[in-house]
C-alpha positions in Angstrom: 106.1 -96.1 -4.0 109.7 -95.1 -4.6 110.9 -97.7 -2.1 108.9 -100.4 -3.7 110.4 -99.6 -7.1 114.0 -99.4 -5.7 113.5 -102.8 -3.9 112.1 -104.3 -7.1 115.2 -103.2 -9.0 117.5 -104.6 -6.3 115.7 -108.0 -6.4 115.8 -108.0 -10.2 119.5 -107.3 -10.1 120.2 -110.0 -7.6 118.2 -112.5 -9.5 120.0 -111.7 -12.7 123.4 -112.2 -11.0 122.2 -115.5 -9.5 121.1 -116.7 -12.9 124.4 -115.8 -14.4 126.3 -117.4 -11.6 124.2 -120.6 -11.9 124.7 -120.7 -15.6 128.4 -120.3 -15.3 128.6 -123.1 -12.7 126.5 -125.4 -14.8 128.8 -124.6 -17.8 131.9 -125.2 -15.8 130.6 -128.5 -14.6 129.5 -129.4 -18.1 125.9 -129.9 -17.0 124.7 -127.7 -19.9 126.3 -126.3 -23.0 126.7 -122.6 -24.0 123.5 -122.6 -26.1 121.5 -123.9 -23.1 123.0 -121.3 -20.8 122.0 -118.6 -23.3 118.5 -120.0 -23.6 118.2 -120.1 -19.8 119.2 -116.4 -19.6 117.0 -115.4 -22.5 114.0 -117.0 -20.8 114.8 -115.1 -17.6 114.9 -111.9 -19.5 111.7 -112.6 -21.3 109.9 -113.4 -18.0 111.4 -110.2 -16.5 110.1 -108.1 -19.3 106.6 -109.5 -18.8 106.7 -108.9 -15.1 108.0 -105.4 -15.7 105.1 -104.7 -18.0 102.6 -106.0 -15.5 104.2 -103.9 -12.8 104.2 -100.8 -15.0 100.5 -101.3 -15.9 99.6 -101.8 -12.2 101.4 -98.7 -11.2 99.8 -96.7 -14.0 96.3 -98.0 -12.9 96.9 -97.1 -9.2 98.2 -93.7 -10.1 95.1 -93.0 -12.2 92.9 -94.1 -9.3 94.8 -91.9 -6.9 94.6 -88.9 -9.2 90.8 -89.3 -9.6 90.5 -89.3 -5.8 92.6 -86.2 -5.5 90.5 -84.5 -8.2 87.2 -85.4 -6.3 88.6 -84.0 -3.1 89.6 -80.8 -4.9 86.1 -80.5 -6.4 84.4 -81.0 -3.0 86.7 -78.4 -1.4 86.0 -75.9 -4.2 82.2 -76.4 -4.0 81.9 -76.3 -0.2 
């Protein structure tokens, strides 16, 4: 699980850098203006927050399922 979270953070960081790099290049080449670059980055951040929430909810759900399984095993071992 830790590796997955670390890899996710690395991917996010790389994506953020690529978005910034692309926005700067587009600005430099006058393909977009500053406002459009800011909007592009804001959309990326918004999408990232939604993805982060989904990931957090999924991890929470899986953790609860795992905890329930561990509790059942503990109960069976105490009863037996």
